[in-house]
C-alpha positions in Angstrom: 90.8 104.0 93.2 90.2 104.5 89.5 90.8 107.4 87.3 89.5 108.2 83.8 91.9 109.8 81.3 91.4 110.9 77.7 95.1 110.6 77.0 97.3 108.2 79.0 98.8 110.0 82.0 96.5 113.0 81.7 93.3 113.5 83.8 90.1 114.8 82.4 90.1 117.7 84.8 93.1 118.1 87.1 91.1 120.5 89.4 88.7 117.6 90.3 91.5 115.4 91.6 91.3 115.5 95.4 93.4 112.3 96.1 97.1 113.0 96.4 100.2 111.0 97.5 100.8 111.8 101.1 104.0 113.2 102.7 104.5 110.0 104.7 105.5 106.9 102.9 102.6 104.6 101.8 100.1 107.3 102.5 97.4 109.2 100.5 95.6 112.4 101.3 92.1 113.4 100.3 91.0 117.0 100.6 87.3 116.8 101.4 84.8 114.6 103.2 84.9 110.8 102.8 81.9 108.6 103.2 81.9 104.8 103.4 78.4 103.3 102.7 77.1 106.8 102.4 77.3 109.4 99.6 76.4 112.3 102.0 79.1 112.5 104.6 78.7 115.4 107.0 82.0 115.0 108.7 85.6 114.5 107.5 85.0 110.7 107.7 81.7 109.0 108.0 81.5 105.2 108.2 78.0 103.7 108.1 78.5 100.1 109.2 81.1 98.2 111.2 84.8 99.0 110.9 87.7 96.6 111.7 91.0 98.2 112.7 94.2 96.2 112.3 96.4 98.3 114.5 96.0 101.2 116.9 93.6 104.0 116.9 95.1 107.2 118.3 92.9 109.7 119.9 93.7 112.9 121.8 92.5 111.2 125.0 95.1 108.4 124.5 97.7 108.3 127.3 100.4 107.8 124.6 99.7 111.4 123.5 100.1 112.9 127.0 102.8 113.8 129.5 102.9 115.1 133.1 100.0 112.9 134.1 99.3 113.4 137.8 96.7 112.7 140.4 94.1 115.4 141.2 92.2 116.6 144.3 89.1 114.3 144.2 87.1 116.7 146.4 87.6 119.5 143.9 86.8 117.3 141.0 83.5 116.1 142.6 82.6 119.7 143.1 83.2 120.4 139.4 81.1 117.3 138.4 78.1 118.6 140.5 78.2 121.7 138.3 77.9 119.7 135.1 74.7 119.6 133.1 73.7 115.9 132.7 71.0 115.0 130.1 69.2 112.0 128.7 68.1 112.0 125.0 66.5 110.1 122.2 68.0 110.1 118.7 65.9 111.7 116.0 64.2 108.9 113.9 65.7 110.0 110.6 69.2 109.9 112.1 68.7 106.6 113.8 67.4 105.0 110.6 70.3 106.2 108.5 72.9 105.1 111.2 71.2 101.7 111.7 70.4 102.4 115.3 67.5 100.3 116.5 67.1 101.4 120.2 66.9 105.2 120.0 
């Protein structure tokens, strides 16, 4: 991360500074969208390319974030599944080309 300053220790425009030291140790916070290999991110984080993770990825579906996990009535769940709308689709060519998807 680089910053331009007209005077040492003073930013050109403090209102444009979106990166901040995070509340947790060794963390930073950015208020806005972040794009890696794209300058038009349309989500909080968009990575166009491969990503390597050296650690864990936590997701709300991760069992480490849940409690009271129990078996369910499979007949009831199958009934619910038959009510779901299942679809097939093709990616739009403009999306596929930006994301590097060959088989749409």
